[in-house]
Structures are given as structure tokens and as C-alpha cells.
C-alpha positions as CSV (number, residue, x, y, z in Angstrom):
1,M,242.9,154.1,3.9
2,S,243.5,150.9,2.0
3,K,245.3,150.6,-1.4
4,A,242.8,150.9,-4.3
5,E,242.3,147.7,-6.3
6,I,240.2,146.8,-9.3
7,Y,237.3,144.4,-8.9
8,R,235.2,143.4,-11.9
9,G,236.0,146.7,-13.6
10,W,235.4,148.8,-10.5
11,I,238.0,150.6,-8.5
12,V,237.4,149.8,-4.8
13,E,239.1,151.4,-1.8
14,A,238.3,151.4,1.9
15,R,238.1,154.9,3.4
16,P,237.6,155.9,7.0
17,V,234.4,158.0,7.3
18,F,232.9,159.8,10.2
19,C,229.1,160.0,10.2
20,V,227.9,163.0,12.0
21,Q,224.2,163.0,12.9
22,V,222.5,166.3,13.2
23,W,219.0,167.4,13.9
24,S,217.1,170.6,12.9
25,A,213.5,171.7,12.6
26,G,213.5,169.8,9.3
27,G,214.4,166.6,10.9
28,Q,217.4,164.4,11.2
29,C,220.4,164.2,8.8
30,M,223.5,162.1,8.6
31,I,226.6,164.0,7.3
32,P,229.4,161.7,6.0
33,V,232.8,163.4,6.6
34,H,235.6,161.8,4.6
35,N,238.5,164.2,5.2
36,A,238.5,164.4,9.0
37,K,241.4,162.8,11.0
38,T,239.7,163.0,14.4
39,E,236.2,163.0,15.8
40,E,236.6,166.6,16.8
41,E,237.7,167.6,13.3
42,A,234.6,165.8,11.9
43,L,232.3,167.8,14.2
44,E,234.0,171.1,13.1
45,M,233.5,170.1,9.4
46,A,229.9,169.3,10.1
47,K,229.4,172.7,11.6
48,Q,230.9,174.3,8.5
49,W,228.5,172.2,6.4
50,I,225.6,173.6,8.5
51,D,226.9,177.1,8.0
52,L,226.8,176.5,4.2
53,Q,223.1,175.3,4.5
54,M,222.2,178.4,6.5
55,S,223.8,181.0,4.2
56,P,221.6,182.3,1.3
57,E,224.6,182.6,-1.0
58,G,225.9,179.1,-0.3
59,F,229.0,180.4,1.5
60,P,229.7,180.0,5.2
61,S,228.2,182.9,7.3
62,S,230.9,182.7,9.9
63,T,234.5,183.8,9.4
64,S,236.3,180.6,10.4
65,D,239.8,179.6,9.4
66,S,238.6,176.8,7.1
67,S,236.8,177.5,3.8
68,A,234.2,175.7,1.7
69,S,237.0,174.3,-0.4
70,D,237.8,171.8,2.5
71,F,234.8,169.7,1.5
72,D,234.7,167.0,-1.2
73,D,231.5,166.8,-3.3
74,D,230.8,163.5,-1.5
75,D,230.8,165.2,1.9
76,I,227.3,166.5,1.2
77,P,224.8,163.8,2.0
78,F,222.4,164.6,-0.8
């Protein structure tokens, strides 16, 4: 990640992002994952995001080690 700088009143910073492409009956979706350090970790985080979408309460339906708090608001593509 680069050092943040100010440009014309905006704070700008380069961040590495994994884009995980997923498909379902509803079509295709790109999930930007900002907090992953590896491709494998990005895939696991995308699976957790899918679990969130499948659960009626908005919580993961599986009992994985990670929780929904691992996601930033900007990890959700919409």
C-alpha cells in the first residue's frame, strides 16, 4: 500500500485489491477484496461474502473461524 497523499483536496492512496469473480443463478458478480494478503485468502473471504448473501439473517450460515467483522464496508460490491 502506498503512502496517502492529498491531491486537489482529495486523499489518494493506492491499495492492492483482489477482484474475485463469482457466478450464480442470478448472473455474474465481481467481489473486490481489500484485506486479503494472498489469492487463497481472497477466495476464502469471497466465500464468506457468499455465505452472508445466502443467510436470511445476514450472518454467515457456516461456523468458520472468521467472522463478518473481517469485511470492510467497501468489500461488498454494491
